[in-house]
SETORTOR-841694 format. One record per residue (C-alpha): residue number from 0; x, y, z. Coordinates in steps of 0.001 Angstrom, whole numbers. Layout:
SITE|NUM|X|Y|Z .
...
END
This chain:
SITE|0|-139|14735|-30426 .
SITE|1|790|11603|-32299 .
SITE|2|-2053|12404|-35030 .
SITE|3|-833|16103|-35628 .
SITE|4|2942|14864|-35671 .
SITE|5|3464|11096|-35884 .
SITE|6|7532|11672|-35624 .
SITE|7|7060|12815|-31841 .
SITE|8|8483|10085|-29719 .
SITE|9|6139|9417|-26785 .
SITE|10|7242|7712|-23538 .
SITE|11|4886|6726|-20587 .
SITE|12|6012|6545|-17454 .
SITE|13|4017|4246|-15029 .
SITE|14|2102|1720|-17162 .
SITE|15|-1558|1610|-16815 .
SITE|16|-2788|-1070|-14610 .
SITE|17|-3774|-3771|-17201 .
SITE|18|-3269|-6352|-15001 .
SITE|19|-6188|-5372|-12966 .
SITE|20|-8598|-4623|-15720 .
SITE|21|-9009|-3970|-19342 .
SITE|22|-5958|-5803|-20649 .
SITE|23|-6913|-5090|-24212 .
SITE|24|-5814|-1434|-23495 .
SITE|25|-2286|-2373|-24378 .
SITE|26|-3428|-2564|-28258 .
SITE|27|-4806|685|-27753 .
SITE|28|-1870|2608|-26136 .
SITE|29|660|880|-28607 .
SITE|30|-813|3262|-31180 .
SITE|31|285|6416|-29667 .
SITE|32|2851|5401|-27029 .
SITE|33|6365|4386|-28484 .
SITE|34|7926|3361|-25124 .
SITE|35|6245|2519|-21605 .
SITE|36|8331|2369|-18245 .
SITE|37|7290|-80|-15888 .
SITE|38|7299|-186|-12061 .
SITE|39|6730|-3858|-11656 .
SITE|40|8624|-6669|-13121 .
SITE|41|5493|-8795|-13677 .
SITE|42|3990|-6347|-15991 .
SITE|43|6438|-7330|-18585 .
SITE|44|4368|-10264|-20134 .
SITE|45|1342|-7966|-20625 .
SITE|46|3315|-5580|-22969 .
SITE|47|5606|-8506|-24540 .
SITE|48|2351|-10242|-25677 .
SITE|49|1484|-7093|-27700 .
SITE|50|5238|-6874|-28976 .
SITE|51|5245|-3218|-27444 .
SITE|52|8464|-1543|-26537 .
SITE|53|9090|-1429|-22579 .
SITE|54|11674|-1125|-19978 .
SITE|55|11561|-2070|-16233 .
SITE|56|12758|890|-14069 .
SITE|57|11657|-244|-10745 .
SITE|58|9303|1614|-8037 .
SITE|59|10688|4874|-6501 .
SITE|60|8933|3982|-3135 .
SITE|61|11275|1148|-2728 .
SITE|62|14584|3007|-2988 .
SITE|63|16692|3200|-91 .
SITE|64|16673|6567|1833 .
SITE|65|18764|7955|4449 .
SITE|66|16590|9710|7110 .
SITE|67|17815|11789|10240 .
SITE|68|17339|10158|13592 .
SITE|69|13950|10863|15424 .
SITE|70|13256|10082|19119 .
SITE|71|9461|9075|18480 .
SITE|72|9036|8420|22278 .
SITE|73|9572|12028|22922 .
SITE|74|6904|12639|20119 .
SITE|75|4410|10115|21321 .
SITE|76|5199|10569|25040 .
SITE|77|4807|6970|25725 .
SITE|78|6996|3703|25634 .
SITE|79|4612|1254|24421 .
SITE|80|4932|-930|21291 .
SITE|81|3464|755|18219 .
SITE|82|870|-516|15903 .
SITE|83|308|1671|12533 .
SITE|84|-3083|2286|11455 .
SITE|85|-3725|3664|7852 .
SITE|86|-7436|4427|7461 .
SITE|87|-7079|5673|3819 .
SITE|88|-6244|8904|1951 .
SITE|89|-9618|9724|646 .
SITE|90|-12254|11168|3055 .
SITE|91|-14742|8497|1858 .
SITE|92|-12462|6045|2702 .
SITE|93|-11662|7326|6180 .
SITE|94|-15382|7958|6867 .
SITE|95|-15809|4130|6262 .
SITE|96|-12930|2515|8162 .
SITE|97|-12087|4977|11170 .
SITE|98|-15132|3584|13213 .
SITE|99|-14227|-129|12240 .
SITE|100|-10741|556|13226 .
SITE|101|-11752|2130|16508 .
SITE|102|-14032|-846|17326 .
SITE|103|-11111|-3168|16459 .
SITE|104|-8937|-967|19014 .
SITE|105|-11541|-1579|21456 .
SITE|106|-11267|-5427|21010 .
SITE|107|-7668|-5226|21364 .
SITE|108|-7492|-3280|24409 .
SITE|109|-9626|-5914|26249 .
SITE|110|-6939|-8570|25571 .
SITE|111|-3727|-6378|25436 .
SITE|112|-2718|-3164|27283 .
SITE|113|587|-2718|25959 .
SITE|114|8|-1059|22474 .
SITE|115|-51|2446|21326 .
SITE|116|-1966|2821|17762 .
SITE|117|-826|5552|15653 .
SITE|118|-3096|6742|12864 .
SITE|119|-1181|7867|9777 .
SITE|120|-2935|10698|8081 .
SITE|121|-2731|13895|6514 .
SITE|122|-3010|17512|8047 .
SITE|123|-6277|17631|5880 .
SITE|124|-7777|14706|7642 .
SITE|125|-5982|14485|11174 .
SITE|126|-8718|16799|12899 .
SITE|127|-11390|14388|11746 .
SITE|128|-10039|11350|13146 .
SITE|129|-8914|12974|16198 .
SITE|130|-12589|13845|16722 .
SITE|131|-13411|10300|16143 .
SITE|132|-10843|9197|18756 .
SITE|133|-12160|11483|21487 .
SITE|134|-15864|10794|20587 .
SITE|135|-14961|6984|21035 .
SITE|136|-12948|7656|24237 .
SITE|137|-9808|5892|23001 .
SITE|138|-6826|6688|25384 .
SITE|139|-4200|4844|23679 .
SITE|140|-4508|6298|20208 .
SITE|141|-2392|8883|18409 .
SITE|142|-2766|10967|14892 .
SITE|143|370|11807|13100 .
SITE|144|636|13714|9669 .
SITE|145|4282|14597|9487 .
SITE|146|5791|12444|6611 .
SITE|147|9075|11964|8280 .
SITE|148|7705|11083|11741 .
SITE|149|5359|8691|9837 .
SITE|150|8208|6866|8477 .
SITE|151|9997|6506|11654 .
SITE|152|6764|5402|13260 .
SITE|153|6098|2763|10660 .
SITE|154|9663|1300|10930 .
SITE|155|9420|1117|14770 .
SITE|156|5750|-478|14644 .
SITE|157|5336|-4223|15499 .
SITE|158|2309|-4416|13053 .
SITE|159|331|-2482|10528 .
SITE|160|-3337|-2386|9676 .
SITE|161|-4064|-666|6169 .
SITE|162|-6257|107|3737 .
SITE|163|-5468|-1519|365 .
SITE|164|-3215|872|-1639 .
SITE|165|210|1865|-2457 .
SITE|166|1072|2369|1221 .
SITE|167|1175|-1616|1246 .
SITE|168|4650|-1396|-679 .
SITE|169|6094|954|1946 .
SITE|170|4829|-1312|4863 .
SITE|171|6424|-4258|3375 .
SITE|172|9615|-2324|2464 .
SITE|173|9910|-1450|6321 .
SITE|174|9420|-5098|6987 .
SITE|175|6690|-4787|9051 .
SITE|176|3762|-7342|9120 .
SITE|177|143|-6322|8068 .
SITE|178|-3410|-6944|7124 .
SITE|179|-5114|-5333|4156 .
SITE|180|-8552|-3919|4501 .
SITE|181|-10853|-2678|1642 .
SITE|182|-14604|-1548|1991 .
SITE|183|-16916|267|-323 .
SITE|184|-20641|852|-1237 .
SITE|185|-22188|-2542|-2203 .
SITE|186|-23158|-1114|-5610 .
SITE|187|-19687|266|-6368 .
SITE|188|-18234|-3144|-5294 .
SITE|189|-20497|-5155|-7659 .
SITE|190|-19386|-2830|-10487 .
SITE|191|-15805|-3031|-9784 .
SITE|192|-16256|-7077|-9089 .
SITE|193|-17417|-7300|-12553 .
SITE|194|-14517|-5273|-14162 .
SITE|195|-11591|-6328|-11938 .
SITE|196|-9607|-9512|-13304 .
SITE|197|-7257|-10017|-10254 .
SITE|198|-8197|-12250|-7150 .
SITE|199|-6632|-10062|-4921 .
SITE|200|-6634|-6118|-3836 .
SITE|201|-3032|-6142|-2646 .
SITE|202|-51|-5660|-5196 .
SITE|203|2100|-8155|-3062 .
SITE|204|-539|-10838|-3427 .
SITE|205|-1140|-10211|-6945 .
SITE|206|2641|-10622|-7885 .
SITE|207|2528|-13793|-5869 .
SITE|208|-795|-14916|-7364 .
SITE|209|-1770|-16295|-3695 .
SITE|210|-2729|-14621|-380 .
SITE|211|788|-13587|1599 .
SITE|212|-729|-10698|3469 .
SITE|213|-4260|-11476|4699 .
SITE|214|-7053|-9280|3050 .
SITE|215|-10454|-8445|4807 .
SITE|216|-12573|-7122|2141 .
SITE|217|-16101|-5747|2376 .
SITE|218|-18274|-7928|4777 .
SITE|219|-15046|-9420|5998 .
SITE|220|-13815|-5975|6907 .
SITE|221|-15449|-5752|10459 .
SITE|222|-13782|-5226|14088 .
SITE|223|-13892|-8975|15080 .
SITE|224|-12169|-10104|11941 .
SITE|225|-9403|-7726|12135 .
SITE|226|-9009|-8257|15990 .
SITE|227|-8849|-12127|15093 .
SITE|228|-6391|-11842|12246 .
SITE|229|-3828|-9267|14256 .
SITE|230|-3942|-11187|17531 .
SITE|231|-3369|-14534|15651 .
SITE|232|-17|-12528|14222 .
SITE|233|1086|-11208|17440 .
SITE|234|356|-14376|19401 .
SITE|235|2539|-16452|16928 .
SITE|236|6053|-14972|16168 .
SITE|237|6529|-17654|13551 .
SITE|238|3533|-16148|11349 .
SITE|239|5130|-12725|11601 .
SITE|240|8521|-13922|10267 .
SITE|241|6869|-16089|7556 .
SITE|242|5160|-13176|6257 .
SITE|243|7907|-10951|6397 .
SITE|244|10171|-13481|4618 .
SITE|245|7536|-14175|1588 .
SITE|246|7137|-10437|1164 .
SITE|247|10552|-9448|784 .
SITE|248|11008|-12303|-1824 .
SITE|249|8315|-10496|-3775 .
SITE|250|9815|-6958|-3217 .
SITE|251|13208|-8148|-4521 .
SITE|252|11727|-8802|-7986 .
SITE|253|10270|-5326|-7704 .
SITE|254|13603|-3461|-6720 .
SITE|255|16631|-2610|-9060 .
SITE|256|20287|-2016|-8259 .
SITE|257|20171|1426|-9741 .
SITE|258|17734|4118|-8445 .
SITE|259|14434|3931|-10469 .
SITE|260|14886|8039|-11273 .
SITE|261|18039|7203|-12892 .
SITE|262|16882|4235|-14942 .
SITE|263|13825|6203|-15984 .
SITE|264|16033|9089|-17138 .
SITE|265|18343|6816|-19023 .
SITE|266|15307|5251|-20639 .
SITE|267|14043|8532|-21796 .
SITE|268|17568|9527|-23138 .
SITE|269|17832|6511|-25066 .
SITE|270|14406|6949|-26707 .
SITE|271|14670|10575|-27794 .
END
């Protein structure tokens, strides 16, 4: 587009994740992008370095929303404490993590008898997860695919076990303590390890440049380690409070006083 008409103004919403890999992409995109809208405050330095025009507009997932009241006890039919489980959004992730998570729940049931584990899924994958739950004979597991109900369940949870990804922001925004999981094929992992420049998989840890939320990656992502990490938090409320306090300080830097959508619209209008 720029080649055909250099006068056309181009604005890029959601910057490429140069803080994960290929930082030199900024030099390339500068040639055909006039202005970039950033979701995260810490991204500024990468674009300042190349003297590229940018604007921080915040992340829309962190905006405050008003939700209608839902009695989740009527939906789940139980009155136990909830632990939210996020096995991923892609079939390949779910195939790998679901058996590990079900074995983790078995270990939890040997120590605790007062939790219900709720898998947050989509309609596309909920049947598969349900079949694995039945196959594993797990009695205190549920699968939810309705987004409104999922949000309520997350906010009522005492802990979350989640695959690494954007969902981690929602978990932290709900002030729920968590542990992050990530597991892929060895060859793919080795390739990614060579390309990725960050020490952490989770955006909160990347922004803090230290591990605030525990990450269990690759061989460390196993039922025993997940159980040990989760039970250490559940048995020590001070650890839970500390994690929540630290994540909220990081999230404060991601948020804006004006809704992200309005800031983005204003930025576009200014640059037209």
